[in-house]
N, C-alpha and C positions, 0 to 999 in steps of 0.2 A: 504494500500500500504506500503510494507516494504521497508525500506531504508537500503541498504547494507553499513555498516561502514567498513572502512579500518582499519587494525590493526596499532597501533603505532609501528614504527621500534624500535627494541631493540637489543643491542649488547649482545650476548650470550657467557657466559664462559662455554664451553662444560664440562659436568660432566661425568666421567666414571662410570662403575658399582661399583667399589670398594668405591669411594668417596660417591656415592649414598647409598651404603649399610651401610657405617659408619654413615652418617647423619641420615639415617632411624633408625639405632640401638640406637643412642644417643637420638633421638626424642622419640622412643618407651620407653626407660628407664625413661626419664623425665615424659612422659605422664602417664605411668602405675604406677610408683613410687609415683609421686605427686598426681595422681588421687586417689590412694589407701589411701594416707595420708589424703587427703581431706575428703574422706568418713569416715575414722576412727575418725579424729578430730571432724567432724561434729556430728557423732553419739555419741561420748563420751561427747561432750559439751552439747548436747540436753539432754542426759540421766542423766547427773550430774547437770543439771541446778538448781534443787531445793536444792541440798546438798552443793553446793559451792556458794560463793558470786558472785556478778555481775562482779567483777574484773576478776575472772577466766572465766566467760562467754565471756567477751570482749577479753581476751587473746585467748580463743578458736576460736572466730570468726575471729580474726586477723590471727591466724595460718591457719585456713581453707581458708581464702582469699589468703594468700601467696601460699598455696599448689595449689589452683585453678589456680592462675596466672602461676605457674611453669608448671602445666599440659597443659595449653593453649600454652605456649611456646613450649613444646614438640610436641603437635599436629601440631602447625604451622611449626615446623622443618620437620616433616614427610611430610606434604602436599607440602612444598616448595621443598624438595628433589625430591619428585615424579614428580612435575611439571617441574623442571629443567631437569630431566632425560628424560621426555617425549619430551620436546622441543629439546634436544640434538639428540634423536633418529629420530625425524621428520626432523630435519635439515640434518642429514646424509642420510635419505631416499629420501627426496624430494628437497633438496637444489640444487641450480645451481651455477656454478662458476661465479663470478662477480668481479668488481674492485671497490675500494674505493679511490676516489680522495680526498686528504686532502685539505680542503679549509682554515682552520685556526688551529693554535696550541696555546694553552694558558696554564698557570700553573693552577693546581687545588689543593684543600686542600688535605692533606695526608689522608690515610685510617685510620681506628681505630687502626691498629697495626703499624702506623707511616711509611707506605710505601709511597714514593713520587709518585704523579700522574701527568699526563698531560691531558688536555681536548682537544679532536680532534673534529672538525666540518668536516664532510665528506659528499660527494655526492656518493651514492652507485648506480651503474648502471650495468646492465647485461641483458641477454636474458630472456624473459618471465615475466617481471614485469616493472612497471613504475619506472624510477629513483626517488630516494628520498634522502633527506638530514637528517642527524642525528648527534647529538652531544653526545659524550660519554667520560667518564673519564676512562683512561687506565693506567696501571702501567708504571712509567717512566723508569724502568729498561728494559722494552721491547720496548717501543715506544718513548723514550726520544730523540732519534736522528732524529725523523720524523720532516720534515719541510713542509711548505706550498708548494703544488704542487706535493708532493710524492704520488705515486700510489701504493696502497697496495692490495694484493690479498685478496679476500673475498669469502664467501659462503653464499648464501641467500636462505631462504625458501620463495618463492614467495607468498604463501598464508598468512603466519603469519608475514612476514617481519622481522623475527628474523635472525640475521646474525652474522658471526664471521669474524674477520680480522686476518691476519698473520703479523708478524713483518716484516719490510723491509729487503730485502736481504742485507747481509753484502757486503761491497765493495770488489772487488777482491784483493787478496794479491799482493803486488808489486813483480815483478819478478826480481831476481838478475841477472845482466848481467855480463858475464865473460869478462874481459878486455884482 
């Protein structure tokens, strides 16, 4: 008897085809370049093992391991870019309009490139899926003015529970009255 597991909800940062192509290209360059370096260094180290001392063998092994690590990073970049693009396309094709009610707002640690973030705890609800709660860290420059009780527009893939949220609408500009 198989038990159907529900997917964990995930806030998706939609990726366009250009960003995906750039990430794929960078990953391919890393993978192919470092993979070729790994093969070359490994073959040279094994071939010259008898002619050089053990110090050079260790240096060759360390270089080969470094190249293998960089090749793995390149492969991971390729697979990650492909998966993010697939999730973006599925959300666009199968997603339904929903709302995200902000239950709590808290500060979050900055990103690796020092962008400030806030952590939002949200209840996502809409047609075609059971409402769920999810906490996500989002950029403060987009969602810093969000407060508890704010309702954000969202789009949800009911099958995978991947979703996007939009920043709150800006308040209307004050109208100048003529005296």
